[in-house]
Every structure is written in structure tokens, then in C-alpha cells.
C-alpha positions as CSV (number, residue, x, y, z in Angstrom):
1,M,107.7,106.9,99.0
2,A,110.7,107.1,96.1
3,R,113.0,109.4,94.2
4,S,110.7,111.1,92.8
5,L,108.9,113.7,94.2
6,L,111.7,115.8,93.8
7,A,112.7,114.5,90.5
8,A,109.0,113.8,89.7
9,V,108.6,117.3,90.4
10,A,111.5,119.0,88.8
11,L,110.4,117.2,85.9
12,S,106.5,117.9,86.1
13,L,107.4,121.1,86.8
14,L,110.1,121.6,83.6
15,A,107.2,120.2,81.2
16,I,104.1,122.2,83.0
17,A,106.9,125.5,82.8
18,T,107.2,124.6,79.2
19,L,103.5,124.6,78.4
20,A,103.0,127.6,80.3
21,T,105.2,129.8,78.4
22,S,104.1,128.0,74.8
23,A,100.2,128.8,75.6
24,S,99.2,132.4,74.5
25,A,96.6,133.1,77.1
26,A,95.3,131.1,80.5
27,Q,92.7,128.8,80.4
28,R,89.6,128.5,82.8
29,V,89.4,125.2,84.1
30,L,86.9,124.1,86.7
31,F,88.0,121.0,88.9
32,L,85.5,118.8,90.5
33,G,86.3,116.1,93.1
34,D,84.9,113.8,96.0
35,S,86.9,112.8,99.2
36,L,89.7,111.5,97.2
37,S,90.6,115.0,96.4
38,M,90.2,116.6,99.7
39,G,94.0,115.7,101.0
40,A,97.4,115.9,99.2
41,F,95.8,114.2,95.6
42,G,93.4,117.9,94.7
43,T,96.0,120.0,96.6
44,T,98.7,118.7,94.5
45,L,96.7,119.0,91.7
46,D,95.2,122.3,91.8
47,K,98.7,123.7,92.6
48,R,100.3,122.0,89.4
49,L,97.4,123.6,87.4
50,R,97.8,127.2,88.5
51,E,101.7,126.6,88.0
52,A,100.8,126.0,84.7
53,D,99.3,129.5,84.3
54,L,96.0,128.1,84.4
55,E,92.9,129.4,86.1
56,V,91.7,127.5,88.3
57,Y,88.3,126.8,90.2
58,T,88.1,123.8,92.0
59,S,85.1,122.3,94.1
60,V,85.2,119.1,95.9
61,T,82.7,117.7,97.8
62,G,83.2,114.4,99.7
63,G,80.9,111.7,98.9
64,A,80.0,113.4,95.5
65,T,78.7,111.2,92.3
66,P,76.9,113.3,89.3
67,V,74.1,113.1,91.4
68,Y,75.2,115.5,93.4
69,W,76.5,117.8,90.7
70,L,73.5,117.4,88.0
71,E,70.6,119.8,88.2
72,E,68.4,116.8,87.6
73,F,68.6,115.5,90.9
74,P,67.5,117.0,93.7
75,P,70.5,119.4,96.1
76,M,72.6,117.1,97.7
77,P,74.5,117.9,101.1
78,T,77.7,116.8,103.2
79,D,78.7,116.3,106.3
80,I,82.6,115.1,104.7
81,G,83.8,118.3,103.8
82,H,83.7,120.9,100.8
83,W,86.5,122.4,99.4
84,K,86.3,125.3,97.3
85,K,89.5,127.8,95.9
86,T,89.1,129.9,93.4
87,P,91.7,132.9,92.2
88,K,90.3,134.9,95.1
89,E,89.2,132.7,97.8
90,D,90.4,129.3,99.4
91,Q,87.8,127.6,102.0
92,R,86.8,124.7,103.3
93,V,83.4,123.3,105.5
94,K,82.9,120.1,107.2
95,V,79.1,120.2,106.4
96,L,77.6,122.0,103.3
97,D,74.1,122.3,102.9
98,A,73.9,121.6,98.9
99,T,76.6,120.6,96.6
100,P,76.8,123.1,94.2
101,K,75.7,122.2,90.6
102,V,77.9,121.8,87.5
103,E,75.5,123.1,85.1
104,A,75.4,126.5,87.8
105,L,79.1,126.4,88.3
106,I,79.8,126.2,84.3
107,A,77.2,129.3,83.9
108,A,79.2,131.1,86.5
109,Y,83.3,130.4,86.0
110,K,82.7,129.9,82.2
111,P,85.9,127.4,82.0
112,D,87.2,126.0,79.0
113,A,87.7,122.6,80.2
114,V,86.5,120.4,83.5
115,I,88.0,118.0,85.2
116,V,86.2,115.6,86.8
117,Q,87.4,113.2,89.5
118,T,85.1,110.7,90.5
119,G,83.8,106.7,90.6
120,T,84.3,105.4,94.4
121,N,81.0,106.6,95.5
122,L,79.7,104.9,92.6
123,Y,80.8,101.6,93.7
124,S,77.5,101.3,95.9
125,A,75.6,101.3,93.7
126,L,77.7,98.5,91.6
127,R,77.1,96.4,94.3
128,S,73.8,97.2,95.3
129,S,71.0,94.4,96.2
130,R,68.1,95.8,94.9
131,T,68.8,95.9,91.4
132,T,70.2,93.6,88.8
133,P,73.9,93.4,88.3
134,E,73.0,94.5,84.6
135,Q,70.9,97.0,85.8
136,A,73.3,98.6,87.9
137,Q,76.0,98.9,85.5
138,T,72.9,100.5,83.1
139,K,72.5,103.3,86.1
140,V,76.1,103.7,86.6
141,L,76.8,103.9,82.9
142,S,73.5,106.4,82.3
143,L,74.9,108.9,85.5
144,M,78.5,109.2,84.1
145,Q,76.7,109.6,80.4
146,K,74.8,112.5,82.0
147,M,77.9,114.3,83.9
148,A,79.8,113.9,80.7
149,A,76.7,115.1,78.2
150,A,76.0,118.9,81.0
151,I,79.5,119.6,80.3
152,T,81.1,118.9,76.6
153,S,77.2,120.3,75.4
154,R,78.2,123.5,77.0
155,G,81.3,124.0,75.1
156,C,84.0,122.4,77.9
157,T,86.5,119.7,77.3
158,L,86.3,116.9,79.5
159,Y,89.5,115.7,81.8
160,W,87.7,112.5,84.0
161,I,90.1,110.9,86.2
162,T,89.1,107.5,87.7
163,P,89.1,106.5,91.3
164,A,92.7,105.2,92.3
165,S,93.1,101.7,93.3
166,A,91.2,100.8,96.5
167,H,92.5,97.5,98.5
168,P,91.1,94.4,96.7
169,E,89.2,93.5,99.8
170,K,87.5,96.4,99.7
171,F,86.7,96.3,96.3
172,P,87.4,93.3,94.6
173,A,89.5,93.6,91.3
174,P,86.8,92.9,89.0
175,L,84.7,95.1,90.1
176,Q,87.7,97.4,89.9
177,R,88.1,96.6,86.3
178,L,84.1,97.1,85.4
179,M,84.5,100.7,86.8
180,L,87.1,101.3,84.8
181,D,85.4,99.5,81.4
182,L,82.3,101.4,82.7
183,T,84.3,104.9,82.7
184,K,85.9,104.9,79.7
185,R,82.3,103.6,77.8
186,A,80.8,106.4,79.4
187,V,82.9,109.4,78.8
188,G,85.8,107.8,75.9
189,T,84.2,109.5,73.3
190,S,83.5,113.0,74.8
191,G,86.9,113.7,76.5
192,R,89.8,112.1,78.1
193,V,89.8,109.0,80.3
194,F,92.6,109.2,82.9
195,D,93.3,105.3,84.4
196,S,94.6,105.9,87.6
197,F,94.1,102.3,88.0
198,A,96.9,101.8,86.1
199,V,99.6,103.8,88.3
200,T,98.3,103.3,92.0
201,T,98.3,100.6,94.5
202,Y,96.8,100.6,97.8
203,Q,99.3,99.8,99.8
204,D,98.2,100.2,103.4
205,P,97.5,97.4,105.3
206,Y,93.8,96.7,105.6
207,P,91.3,96.2,107.3
208,A,93.3,98.1,110.4
209,P,92.4,101.3,112.2
210,G,93.0,104.4,110.0
211,N,93.0,102.8,106.8
212,D,89.8,102.4,105.0
213,G,90.6,100.5,102.1
214,I,89.9,103.9,99.5
215,H,92.1,106.5,100.5
216,Y,95.5,107.5,100.2
217,G,98.0,108.9,102.5
218,P,99.9,111.9,101.9
219,T,102.9,110.6,100.1
220,E,100.8,108.0,97.4
221,A,98.3,110.4,96.9
222,A,100.6,113.4,96.2
223,A,102.7,111.1,93.9
224,W,99.4,110.0,92.0
225,A,98.9,113.3,91.3
226,E,101.7,113.9,90.2
227,I,101.7,111.9,87.7
228,V,98.2,113.4,86.5
229,A,99.0,116.6,86.3
230,P,101.3,116.6,83.1
231,D,99.2,114.5,81.0
232,A,96.2,116.7,82.3
233,I,97.7,120.0,81.2
234,S,99.1,118.8,78.3
235,F,95.8,117.6,77.1
236,L,94.1,120.6,78.1
237,K,96.5,123.2,76.7
238,T,96.9,121.4,73.6
239,G,93.7,119.2,73.3
240,P,93.5,115.6,71.4
241,S,96.0,115.2,68.6
242,P,94.6,115.6,65.1
243,R,96.5,112.1,64.7
244,I,93.9,110.6,66.3
245,P,90.2,110.8,67.0
246,K,88.6,112.1,70.0
247,A,86.7,109.1,70.7
248,T,89.9,106.9,70.5
249,V,92.3,108.8,72.2
250,P,93.6,106.0,75.1
251,P,94.8,106.8,78.6
252,I,97.9,107.7,79.2
253,A,100.2,105.6,81.4
254,P,103.7,106.8,83.2
255,R,106.2,106.0,80.7
256,A,107.9,103.4,82.7
257,R,110.8,101.3,81.9
258,I,111.8,97.7,83.3
259,V,115.1,98.3,85.5
260,E,118.0,96.1,84.6
261,D,121.1,96.8,86.3
262,D,123.7,99.3,85.3
263,P,126.2,100.0,87.0
264,T,127.3,103.3,84.6
265,E,123.9,105.1,85.5
266,A,123.8,107.5,87.6
267,D,121.4,107.2,90.9
268,S,118.9,110.7,90.6
269,S,118.6,112.0,93.8
270,A,115.0,111.3,93.9
271,L,112.7,108.6,92.3
272,T,109.0,107.3,92.1
273,A,108.9,103.9,90.9
274,E,106.8,100.5,91.5
275,I,108.9,98.5,94.0
276,R,108.0,94.8,95.6
277,L,109.2,94.1,99.2
278,V,111.7,91.3,99.4
279,R,113.2,91.4,103.3
280,K,112.7,93.5,106.1
281,S,114.3,94.2,109.4
282,D,112.1,93.6,112.0
283,F,112.2,93.4,115.7
284,T,110.2,90.7,117.7
285,T,109.0,93.0,120.7
286,P,108.7,96.8,121.4
287,S,111.1,96.8,124.5
288,E,113.2,96.2,121.2
289,I,112.9,99.6,121.2
290,T,114.5,102.5,123.1
291,Y,114.1,105.3,121.4
292,N,111.0,107.0,120.7
293,N,111.1,106.9,116.8
294,A,112.7,104.0,114.9
295,L,113.7,103.2,111.4
296,A,114.2,99.4,110.0
297,I,116.1,98.9,106.8
298,Y,114.1,96.9,103.6
299,E,115.2,95.3,100.7
300,W,112.5,96.3,97.4
301,E,113.0,95.1,94.4
302,I,112.3,97.6,91.5
303,L,110.0,96.4,89.0
304,R,109.8,99.7,86.9
305,V,110.8,103.5,87.2
306,I,108.5,105.9,86.8
307,E,110.4,109.2,87.0
308,G,114.4,109.4,88.2
309,T,117.1,106.8,87.5
310,H,118.5,103.4,89.3
311,S,121.4,101.8,88.3
312,S,120.7,98.2,90.2
313,K,117.2,96.5,90.2
314,R,117.4,96.1,94.1
315,I,117.2,99.8,96.6
316,L,117.1,99.8,100.4
317,V,115.0,102.0,102.0
318,A,114.3,102.9,105.8
319,H,111.0,102.4,106.8
320,Q,109.7,104.8,109.9
321,V,108.1,101.9,112.0
322,V,108.1,103.7,115.5
323,K,106.5,106.7,116.0
324,G,106.2,108.6,119.0
325,R,107.3,104.7,121.0
326,K,103.7,103.6,119.1
327,I,104.4,101.0,116.0
328,T,103.4,102.2,112.8
329,P,101.5,100.7,109.5
330,E,105.0,100.5,108.1
331,R,106.2,97.9,109.8
332,D,103.1,95.4,108.7
333,L,104.4,96.0,105.1
334,K,103.9,92.6,103.5
335,L,106.4,90.8,101.7
336,G,105.5,90.3,98.2
337,K,103.3,93.2,97.9
338,T,104.3,96.0,95.4
339,Y,103.5,100.0,95.6
340,I,104.4,102.5,93.4
341,V,106.3,105.0,96.1
342,Q,108.1,108.3,96.3
343,L,111.8,108.4,98.0
344,V,114.6,110.4,98.3
345,P,118.0,109.8,100.3
346,L,117.6,109.4,103.7
347,S,120.8,111.9,104.2
348,D,117.5,114.4,103.0
349,Y,116.3,114.3,106.4
350,P,119.2,114.9,108.7
351,S,117.2,114.6,112.3
352,V,116.1,111.3,111.4
353,E,119.5,109.8,111.4
354,S,119.7,110.7,115.3
355,W,116.6,107.7,115.6
356,Q,117.4,103.6,116.2
357,T,117.8,101.9,113.2
358,I,117.3,98.2,112.7
359,D,119.3,97.0,110.4
360,K,119.5,93.1,109.4
361,I,120.0,93.5,105.7
362,S,122.5,96.5,104.0
363,Q,125.6,94.7,105.4
364,D,124.7,91.9,103.9
365,L,124.7,93.2,100.5
366,S,127.9,93.8,98.0
367,R,126.3,97.3,97.1
368,Q,125.1,98.6,99.4
369,G,124.5,102.3,97.7
370,T,122.2,105.3,99.1
371,I,119.3,104.3,101.7
372,Y,116.5,105.7,100.6
373,I,113.4,107.1,103.0
374,P,109.3,107.7,102.0
375,K,109.3,111.4,100.8
376,M,108.0,113.4,104.1
377,D,105.5,116.1,104.0
């Protein structure tokens, strides 16, 4: 939803292209993921890795944990999807009898590095009523350590991506902090841990139909991947800095800056930012909407810019609150909540300007500026 995908994509592509041209030869990368990688996050990250001249072998399985990937455990089926992509094939299936084991994948593809995106499916182990909290933590820590060892003992560089932030009513914040701590303890001495919690916020209403508190919509998932990709590619191309011991390499958060009003700074055509909802143009009853589709103007406070520039601390965003005469989740975004979003100018989508627009805000601002819209796929 923010001035980013175009700016973030442009900047990311520039960084990726620079890394690609400086590399003497393409490296092989094995990309493992769970259901968070089945959609826009995985496809975006996979694409960026290939654009960086990396030879990528993707194996993503819904529900996966180290138990699925390690040979010491029995074959694990899935009925929520498996995605396999190599330089020669791209296949998706709904049901898979046995998730490929990491040891076998490394033997088959001989990667230089392995990317692992996992953790969400380990929350159930941490909350198990059959063990004490201490026993649960020891189990999860051991599983991640074994996964890391299976990768690094075979000569592969390890890049581990934590889960994105879940809704706190789904997984309480202390539990999510515990997952981050366990991941750093298990993996931090043998590879890079990317702290996704630091750059993501679950923004959809929860509980609500279609929203499970875990999986992100395409826009937010792609934005997450655009932040991960440059760091992953840089690490895989160059490895840990020689000035920092490998065991202490910290995860890299986006280079965000606090926004101050600066009329001399030009607004970029797209941006990614963390924003807080301040005001909404709302409607009382659906009968007020006479079109099939409708936009509502919301006012947001910019807390930090991740990619792009914006001269004001406030930004106006047009949200699709009615789609096909049905109210969308964007109508129910909560005042005071913060989100990381990708935005582009509303003018980028001429067709939506003919939709009904509810605007009780822009005329109140002395400096209206550009009205933005969450980037559409």
C-alpha cells in the first residue's frame, strides 16, 4: 500500500542489478518455505533472486516445519499445497504425499546457499498443553538447530527468514518475541537471521471471514518480500562482513527514517512506509453507495519511510471500501493502528477515478498534495 513497490522495486532492482553484474558466476540457491511463501511473498522473493542471476531451486510446502524437511523424521504429507520451481520447471499441486527432505534436495541440486522461511507452524508446539513451557521451548530450539546443522554441515550458507508478524489476538506479542529469540539462538551462530517481525504488521481485521491472523494479502506480502530480497541477495553474494564475526551478524531492518515536514523535498512517485490511521471518510449505510465500487479517502500519519520520499508527515490514501457492491475489509481499518504499506499515486489507476468517492477529509487540509492508493496487483 505505499509509495514503494515502484520506488522499492526500482531501488531493489538497481541494488540487485549491481550485485548481479559484480558476481563472477551465478550461485545456486535452494529456497524452502511454508505456506507464507505459497503466495506473493514467495513468488516475489523467488523472482528477485532469479533477477540477481542466482540459480534458484524453490521447494515450498504448506504447513512445513523442520519435522517435514529433516530426514530423521518420517515422510510428511500436505494437503494445503506444494510449489516446486527450478530453472526448467514450475509446478504447483494441492496434495503431496511426502515433503522433499532438505538433505535430499541439497544432494540433488548442490546449492551454495539455502534460504529457509519458516516458524509459523512451530507456534503450536510452543503452546502445547502436553509439555511444560520449558520443554516446548527446548523442542522448538532443537528442531531449528538440527535444521541449521543439516544445511551448514553440507557446506551451504544459511539465510533464515522468521515469520511475519501475526495478529496479536492470534499469537500474543510475547509468544512472537519468544519465536524470534529462539530463532536467533538456534540459527544466529551458523547463518543470517532476517527479523521479519521488525518490518511487518498484520493489518487486516481479525477475527474476520477470510482473515486468519497469519497470512498476508498480496500487497503486504509482496512488500515484505521487497524488503527481504536486497538483504538476502547481498548476504548470499558477499557473505558475512569480514569485520564482524559470523556468529554476531545482526538481522538488518529497513533503512527507515523518521519523517519531518519538509516542503523542499520532492514526493516520489511511489513509497513504502509505516503509517498510522488518523481519520476516515466513512459512510453510515450501504444505501449511500450507488456505484458497484467505491473509494474512501483516509488520512494517515507517516511514522517512517522505508523506500521513497514524502515531504509531509500526513498522507491521503484512497481505499476501496466497496467492491462489487460488497463492503471490503479496508472499510474496517481501525483508527490508531499502524501498518507497513505500499502506495502509488491514485492517478496511476485512471479507471478507479470513475468510481464513487467518499471524501470528508481532503478539503479540510491546507495542503492536499497527491492522493495515493494501495498498489494493486
